[in-house]
N, C-alpha and C positions, 0 to 999 in steps of 0.2 A: 678167387679164393686168396692166393701167393699175394695179388695186389692188395688185396684188402689187409691183409696179416703185414705187409710190408709198411703200409699208412700206420698201421694204430703205434702209439708214445713206445720208444724202446730204449730198455735202461739197461745197465750191466747186467749181467747172469740171466737174458730171454732168449726165448727161442720160441716159433714157433710150429705148431703143430696143426695139420690140414686133414678132413675127413671127407670124400665124395662118392658119390653115390648117384650114378646120373644125373637127376635134373637140381639134386639136392646136396649141399654142402655145410661144412662146420669148420671154423675156424678156431684156433685161440692161442693168444701169445701167451706164452706161461714166464710168471714170475715168481722166482726162488723165494717167497712169503712164507708164512705160517703151513697150514695143511695142505698146501692147496699143489704141490709137486704133479698131481697127476688130476687133471681139471678136463679132462676129455674121456669118455665110456662108451663101449658099445656093449649094453645088454644082450648075452649070446642068447637067452631064454625068450624074449620079448623081440627082442631086435632093435629095441629103443638106442638112438643114440643121442646122450648128453655132452654139453659145452656149457661151463660155469668158473664164473670170478666169484667166490666166498666166503665167508668166515661163517660157521655154523654155530650156533654161542650154545645152544643149547643139546647138546651131542648126546649128552647120559639122559635126559628126558626122550630121546630120539630114541636112544638104543635100548630104553628100557619098553619102550611102544614097540617095535621093531626087531623085539627077541633076536637085540646083538649080543655077543657075549662082550662080558668087560674087558676082555684083552682086547678084541676088535676096538669097541670102544676109543680105547686109546691109539690104536693102530690106527685104525682108517682115514684116510683123510676126508676134509669136509665135504667132498664130490658126491662120494660116497655115500652119505649122509640124505642127500638130496636127491640123488637115483631111488636108493631105497625108498626113500618118502614118497617117492613120487609112484612107483610100483604099487605100494601099497596104499594111497590115500588119491591119486590120480590128482587133475586139477587144486583139488581142496586142501592137496600137502603144503602152498602158501602158506596159508593161515596159523600151521603148525609149527614153522620154519622160522626159529630166531635166530636173530644177527643180522651180515651186511650182505646181499647177494644177491646173484640175478643169476639166472639162467635159461636154458634154450633144448630143447628137446623135442628132434624128428620121430615120427613115428612114421618108417617107410612102409608096412604095409595099409595103414591109411592115408598115405601123402599129404600128413598133417603134418605141421610146428607148433610147438606150443612156448610161449617164453612167459617169466613170471620174474618181479621187482618182490624186494624187501617192502617192510612194512612204511619203514623211516629211514632209511641206512643212508650212508654216501656210496651209492651206485650211480653208476647212468646206463640209459637203453635207448636207444634208437631206431629208426627202421622207415626202411622207405619204398615204398609200392606204385605202381606203374600197372598197366595191361598183362605185363608181360615179364614184371618179375617182383621177386621181394625180396630184400637187404635188409640185415642188421648187424648191428655190431654197438659195443660199450663207446665206440667214440664217433664222433663226426666225420672225423679224416678219413675212417677207412669205408664210410660211407660213399663223403666225396670224392674218393679216388678213384671209382668206377665208370669207364668209359662210354660202359651201355646204358647208365641211365639219361633220362632226361634230364637237362640244366633245370637246376630246382629255381623257383620264382621266388622273390624278396617277401616276406612275410610282412605288408607297408603297418598293417596296425600293431600287431605286436610292435614294430620299429620304434611308432609312435608314442605305444605303453611306455618303454625301456629308455627314452629322450623325457615323455614328460613325468616319469615316475609313478604313475599311472599302474601302480601294484594290482592288474586286475589278476585272476586266474586262468592260469593260462593252459591247465591240462595237460594237450600231448601235442599243445603245438610248439613249432620252433621259428626261428626267424626263417627258415626257409618253409614252403609251401608246401615241399612234397618229403618235408622232412619231421617225422614225430618223435615225440618221447613218451616213452611207455614212465607213466607216472608212479610214484611209490605207492604200494596196496594194489598194484596194477596186474592183469594178466591178459595177455593175447594169444588168441588161436587163430591158427590159418591155415586156409586149403584153398583149391583150387577157385570154391565157389563162395565165401564169405572168410569174414576177420570179425571175429567178435571180442571186444573190450571188456572184461570185466572186474570192478573194483569189489576185493574179497577182503576188506576190513575198512570200518568208519568209526575213527575216535569219535564225532558226534553222539552215537549208541551205545556209549558208554553207558550203565547204569550208576545211578549215585551211592556212594559208601558211607552209611552210618555205623559209626562206632563209640563205643559211650563214652570217653575221654579225649579231649583231645591230643594228648601225650599218645595216645595211641597210633596216631595218624602218624607219629614221629615214628615211632618203633616201627611200623610197619614200612614206611619211604624209605630206613635208612637198611630195612635187611634186602630193598628191590633194589636200592640205587646202588650199595654196594656188590650186588650179584653183576649189574650192568657195568659196572668200573671192573670189577675183577673178570670178566668175559671179555674183556679189550686190553686187558695185558698181555694175553700170551704171546709167547716171546715166539721169535722167528726161530726158523735150521738152523739160517748161516751161522758161525762161527766166525764171522769177523767182530773185532773190537765193535761194541756199544751198541751191538743187534739185540741183546736182552734187555739195555735198557728200554726206558720210556720219553721220551719228549712230551711232554705238555704246553701248549697254548696259553698263559697265561695274563689277563687280564684285571684288572681294578675290582673288576665282577663277582658275583654270586656264585656263577656257576663253573667258571673258570676254575674258579680259585675250591668249587667243594670237590673238583672232578682231581683236580691238583694235590691237594691234603689225603684225598681220601686213594688215588693211588699211590702216596707214597707210604701209609700207611701197610696199604696190601703188600708190597713190595721189600717192605725191610726185612721182612722174616726168610726171604728169597736171597738175600745180598745184591738184589736188582735194584739200578737206581732211578731216579727221576730227576730229569733235571725238564726246566721249568723256563719257555720261552716270551720275551715279553717287548712289545713293540714300544718303543720308547720316541719320543720327538726326537728332532735334528736342529729345531731351535724353539724359542721363547714362543710359546701357544697362548699364553694368559691372555692376549688381545681378540682372541679369534674363538673364542669360546663365550658363552653366556654365565659366566660364572655366578653370579646370582641368583642365577633357576637351578645352580647345583651342579653343573657340566664341572667335567676336568679333564682338562688339557695335555695332563701326565701321568698316566697310570700306574709310571714304575715303582710309585714309592708306597702305594699299598700290595704292588704285587711283592715289592720286598719285603715288606712286613708277611706277606704269607707265608712266604719261603723261610724266613728268617723263624718264623713259629713252628713250622715243621722243618726240624734241625737239620735232618742229611739231605736238606733239600738246594742242590744246586741250580742258582736263578743268574741269567744270560739276559741282556738288554740288547735289541738290535733295533741301532738306529735308519737302518737301512740308506745308509748316504750314497752305495756303490750304483744306485740305480735312479732316474729320474721317474716325476711320475707319469712322463708322456714314453718315455722308455717301456716303461711295466706294464702301458695300456698296450702298446703294439705287440709286447712279448703274451700278457692275455690273450688279445686277437688271434696269435698264431695257436694257440693251446685250445682256446673254447669253439674258436671258428664263430664266433657271434660276439652282441657287445653286452656287457651285464651292469648292472642298475650303483653296483659298486665300484665303479671304475677308479674313484681320487683311491679307495684303501688299496689297490692293487700293487702298489708300491711296498709298501711294510708285509703283505701276505706273500706277495711270491721271493722275498727278502731272506723271510723269517723260515719258510720250508725250504731255502736254498743251502741257510744255515746249519737246518738240524740237520738235511740230508752230507752236506760237508761234515759235522763233525761224526759221523759216523749213524745215527739212529734211523729207522726203517719206520718206527711208528711214532705217530703225534697224534695225540689226544685234544681233541677241545671242549667248548661245553656252548655251540653255536645256538642248541634247540631249547633252553631254560628258562628264558623269558617268557612264553606264554606255557610254559609246561612245568618244571618243579620251581619256578621260583618265578611262581603267579603271584601278581601283586595282590590280589582282589579286589572284590569291586564294594567300595564304601555303600553302595547302595543294598549289599547283600546283607548286609548288620542291623539289627533294628533300629528304629527312629533314636531311641535317647544315646546311640551310640556312634552313629550318623551325626546326631548334632555335637555329641563331642569331639568328637574328631573333628570335624567341618566347621560347627561354628552354626550361627543362623545365617548368617550374612552369607557363607558362602555354599550353604546347604540350598538356600534358594536361589540362587545363582546356579548352581550345578542342575536343580531341578528345570529352570526356565530355558536352560541348554537344553538341555534334552528335549521337551517339550519344541521350542523353535525348530529342530534340527526336523525330529518328526514331522510339526508339521508344516518344514519348508518341504519335504520329498513328497508330502501327501498332497499338496499343492503347485507340485512343479508343472505340470501341464497345466497351467495359467499361463496364459501367451505374455501376459507382461512380468509373471513370478519368472520362465522362461527367460523372457529376453533380457531380464535383469542378471542372471544367472550365467548365462553367455558371456555378456557381456563382460562380468566380475571375472570369470573363471581365465576369459582369453586375455586381459588383462593383467592379473594378479602372476597364474600361473605359466601360462602359456609363453606372454610377452616375456614377462619378467624374471623366470625361474626355471626358463627352459631353453635347449637350445633350438627348439622345434622352426621350422621354416615355416613361416603361416601360411602362406601356399598349401605346405603340404598335407597342413590341418585341416584345413578347408576343403580342399579336395574330400580327403578320408570323412569330413562332415565328425571330425574327432569329438567336438562338442557336444553333437546331439547323441554319439556312439555311448558318451557316457553318461548322458542323461538318462537314456534306456538302461542303463546298464545295474544291476543290484549290488556290484562290486563297488560304485561308487556312493553307494547311501553307509551315514555314518553309524559305526558298532554302536546300534542300542542296546543289545544286547550282550550277555558273557562269553555266547557262543559266536557269537560277532566279533567280540574283540582279541580272542585265541584262533580267528579265522586264518594265519599264517600256517598254522600246522596239518590245514588241510591238505591232503597228497594231490598236488599238481598245484598248489598255490606256491608252493617256495621252490626255486631250482637248487638250493644248496646244497643236496646230497648231490645233484650232478656236479654241482663245480666242486666240491672236495672231492670228487669219483676222479677227475678228471685232470686236478692239480698234484693227486696225489701219483697220477702213473707219468705226470710229466717230470715230478721231481721226485720218482721212486719211493713214495712214501706210502703208507697205509694209514689213512686220515680216519683216526675213529674217536663218534660222538656219543659217551656215555648218557648225554642228555636227551636222544634221539633214541633211546633205548624202549621197544615197546613196549615193556611192561612199566617202565617211568612214566612213560605220555598217556597210560591207561589208569594207572593209579592217580598219576594228578589230575587226570578229567575226572577223577571219581570222587573226588575230594567237594564235599559243598563249598560254596564260593566264600560264605562268612569264613571258613577256618583261616584260612590264608591271611587274614589281618585279625592282631592280637587286639579284642574289645577293651581292652585293659590298658593299653598306651595307645592304639592307633596304629601302631606300625605294620606295614604292608609286609609281605612276602616270610609271614610268620613260619609256617611248612621250614624253609630252606634255613632260615637263621637258626630257627628251635633245635632242626636237626645237626650243624656246624655247631652247636655250643661249647666243644671241646676240643674242636678239629681247626675251628678257627679263630686268630685273635679280632678279640671286642673292634678294633676301628676297622676289619674288613666286615666281620658279620655284621654289624650295627648299622655301617655308613651307608646313606641313604643317597649320597650323589652318584652321578652318573658322566663313565667314561666317555669322552668325544673320539672315536677314531681319527686319524689323519690331520689333527689339530691342527698339525703347523703346514697344511697341504697349501698356505698361500706364499710365507717365504720359501719354500723349496720350487714350488712357478718358476718363483723368479728367477731362482738360481739357476733354471735350467730355459730361461727366459728364448734362446735361438731354437731349443724344440719347438717350445709351444707355435712360435711366430711360423717355424718350417710345416709343423702341424696344418695351423690356420690357413697357411697360402694353400696345401696338397687339396685343404676340402674348399677353396675356394675356385681350384682350376679344375677340378673332377664333377663327376656328379652326384657327389655329395652337397653341395650346397643347392642343388632343388630340394633335401632332404633336413636340412640345418640353417638355421641363421648365419651365417658368417659373418654379417656387421655385427648384427646383437653379441656376438662372443666376441667381437676384438672389443665394442665397447665394455663387455665382462672384463675381460684381461687389461684394459685402459684402468679398471676399478681397483683390481687384484693391484698390480703395482703400484700402486700410491696409497689405499687405505688400509690400515691395520685394525680391520673389524669383523667382526660375526657374519655381518653384510658379504663382506669379501670375502671369506669363506664359504657361503652358502653359493654364491654364485662361482668360487672355483671348482667348487663339487657339482653343483646340477648344471649349470651352463659347461662350460669349459672343458671340464675332464672329461663329463656324459657326452659332451657337443662331439669334442674329439673322435672319443673311441666309436661313436656310432661312426659318424662322416667317415672315419679311415676305415670302419667294417663297409662301407658304402662302396667308396673307392676301388679297395679288394674287389668286391663281390663283381661289379659290373665290369672289372678289368677280367 
């Protein structure tokens, strides 16, 4: 137990607490954050033992249901609410607790362990099992530190999916064959004889909500969204300067802008401040984005307009010049112990979080889950035919219908050997050979194209539910990544757009509401809701920001780092998994061309390939 606690991310003002009894043991690395000073309990009546990391957002509601006095609702730590909820409702308590949380409860009499993770928050929970041992932790480091476990095997399919950008449904899988991830909205019951995995919440089962007027949806949304932001403004108990203020990651997008101005509005009366941090390019990025398609390489101008509109908001730009993309990839591997899809983004993500921490803030708000949720674009085909035609015109309307018919037909007849051969050849040349760093022999050994063909995840998103499937629990690892980065930089990273109430309400709205039938403008709900909170330049903006838009000149500036990493890959076991010659060829294009194509190769081939390759070398060493 002590070995696992020692391996956990350790920041200033942390301590470890361990409980052991016979074959069972629970540990906790205690952070001095919100109401979490005591996060490990032994209930004297039931003998249950609890360990948790949590922020419970519906304390008043739970207090009423659990008959807790108003004084104790204020006084109790969040962990007390989890324990009492479990004593009252058992495993069903997970459906009733709102916030970002993960917990484990040991039943000594039944020799049973119960683990649970929140609906869709920024938490992480992993476990290892073999015939002799079951171990769990919020950090893979703690599990990997154990000497008495069998050496985990590399999950090669998972690795290939990262390399090729195949955003498959991962569920409980990780890069390690014997280490599993508990997805959001899931619980796990463990005994000597069985292991039961249960999903307790299904966003797709949300019933449709019908209100009499369009603006009724706006009023209902604002009530829910404001509460989601308010819950995430709970200050820390430490008195150090800036601990009571809130940092926000602000881009040019509607989601982070809405979170920022709403937080500022709510905190103004409490004499607390919101400070916005925006990642900015260090080089001219205009040549590397498709500006004609609406792409923005520098989001600072619109972010600044948002901060000026909220007059008491301080705005800080982070150019992340102190760390190279390759250095940040090595840092990311040290934190996550696995490669990630967005390897090219890590330099600004890590530097922004470091800046937030160094300036004394401990809470960072984001708007990561807004696009498929509260700021959903809406689907044009959900509109009446006359509105579809007014938005698209006859020509685009016919092209859209033809595209959907073609995609549907193609996936219906893919079993045809001629069609299948054509698809395999196209995908291998276009995706695997050109825009990924995967070694083609590795891909063929896995029969990767065949697996993609059989996967339902590779079908085109023909339904609205398909298009929003990124919110399906287990599809995105964002919550885990934010939790691990938060622990590494001693921050709580909180996302109001991931609040289960916001997601449920967004899914309940009929799709046609998200498009204004008069103007054809998408994301109508969030644009209308922010009418008095955001300047129109931001609120009505239909262009989109490109993260790490200056990745090409940044890689050029750290050319020795790139070439050192590529050499490491060529000399190590990574060369069996990544195509180093293709990466070198892409690197030459990056060094010589100022084009969006060079930017794509920098992200998809060089950065992602280097991250995967360095991980493989570390894994086998």
